[in-house]
C-alpha positions as CSV (number, residue, x, y, z in Angstrom):
1,M,7.9,-29.0,-28.0
2,S,6.7,-25.4,-28.0
3,E,5.5,-23.5,-25.0
4,Q,1.9,-23.8,-26.1
5,D,2.2,-27.5,-26.5
6,A,3.7,-27.9,-23.0
7,A,0.9,-25.8,-21.5
8,E,-1.7,-27.9,-23.3
9,A,-0.1,-31.1,-22.1
10,A,0.0,-29.8,-18.5
11,R,-3.7,-29.0,-18.7
12,L,-4.6,-32.4,-20.0
13,L,-2.6,-34.1,-17.3
14,S,-4.2,-32.0,-14.6
15,A,-7.6,-32.8,-15.9
16,R,-6.8,-36.6,-15.5
17,R,-5.9,-36.3,-11.8
18,P,-8.7,-37.5,-9.5
19,I,-10.6,-34.9,-7.5
20,R,-10.2,-35.6,-3.8
21,T,-12.6,-34.5,-1.1
22,Q,-10.7,-32.5,1.5
23,T,-11.7,-30.5,4.6
24,C,-10.8,-26.8,4.7
25,Q,-8.4,-26.1,7.6
26,W,-10.0,-22.8,8.3
27,C,-13.8,-23.2,8.1
28,G,-14.0,-27.0,8.2
29,K,-16.2,-27.2,5.0
30,P,-15.5,-30.2,2.7
31,F,-14.4,-29.3,-0.8
32,G,-13.0,-31.0,-3.9
33,A,-9.5,-30.4,-5.1
34,R,-7.1,-32.0,-7.6
35,E,-4.0,-31.1,-5.5
36,A,-3.0,-30.8,-1.9
37,A,-5.1,-27.6,-1.2
38,R,-5.5,-26.6,2.4
39,Y,-8.3,-24.1,2.1
40,C,-11.6,-24.1,0.2
41,S,-11.4,-20.4,-1.0
42,Q,-9.3,-17.3,-1.1
43,R,-11.4,-15.9,1.7
44,C,-10.3,-18.8,4.0
45,R,-6.7,-18.5,2.9
46,S,-6.7,-14.8,3.7
47,A,-8.4,-15.3,7.1
48,A,-5.9,-18.0,8.1
49,W,-2.9,-15.8,7.1
50,K,-4.3,-12.8,9.0
51,S,-4.9,-14.8,12.1
52,S,-1.3,-16.1,12.2
53,H,0.3,-12.7,11.4
54,Q,-1.5,-10.4,13.7
55,E,0.6,-7.9,15.5
56,S,0.2,-7.3,19.2
57,E,-1.6,-4.2,20.5
58,F,1.7,-2.9,21.8
59,D,3.4,-3.3,18.4
60,S,0.6,-1.4,16.8
61,V,0.9,1.5,19.3
62,V,4.7,1.6,18.8
63,R,4.2,1.7,15.0
64,G,1.7,4.6,15.4
65,V,4.0,6.5,17.7
66,R,6.9,6.1,15.3
67,R,4.7,7.4,12.4
68,L,3.9,10.5,14.5
69,L,7.5,11.0,15.4
70,S,8.3,11.7,11.7
71,R,6.2,14.8,12.0
72,L,8.0,16.3,15.0
73,P,11.0,18.7,15.0
74,K,14.2,16.7,15.4
75,D,15.0,17.8,19.0
76,Q,11.6,16.7,20.2
77,R,11.8,13.5,18.1
78,I,14.9,12.3,19.9
79,E,13.3,12.7,23.4
80,V,10.2,10.8,22.4
81,L,12.2,8.1,20.6
82,D,14.3,7.5,23.7
83,L,11.1,7.1,25.7
84,V,9.6,4.7,23.1
85,Q,12.8,2.6,23.0
86,R,12.8,2.3,26.8
87,L,9.2,1.3,26.8
88,E,9.9,-1.4,24.1
89,Q,12.7,-2.8,26.2
90,E,10.5,-2.9,29.3
91,E,7.7,-4.6,27.4
92,R,9.9,-7.3,26.0
93,S,11.9,-7.9,29.2
94,P,11.3,-11.3,31.0
95,Q,9.8,-9.3,33.9
96,A,7.2,-7.5,31.7
97,G,3.8,-7.6,33.2
98,L,5.1,-7.8,36.8
99,L,4.0,-4.6,38.6
100,D,5.7,-3.3,41.7
101,F,3.1,-1.7,43.8
102,G,5.5,-1.3,46.8
103,S,4.5,-2.3,50.3
104,E,0.8,-1.8,51.2
C-alpha cells in the first residue's frame, strides 16, 4: 500500500466516524467534533494555554532585571545580580509575605 493510498484510507475512515456534540472547556459553547476535542477553536485553545502558563508579576520583574543586567559593566552586574538572587530567595521562602513592622 502506497503512502497516498494509506492517506486516502485514513480520510475515508475519518469521514465515517460520527460527529459528536461536545462543549468547549474554555468558552462553554457546544461544537461538533469527530474526535475527543476539548476546545471549539484555536482561539479557545490559546486562551486556555495562556491562562494556565501565566508567570507571576515577580517572575516578570526578575526576567526584566536580568535582561537589563546584560547591558551593565561586569562589576556592576555582579552587585545587582547578588541583590536579585537574594530577593528571589526571600520571595520564595515559606515566610514570604510576612512583614516585620517591629513593635508599635
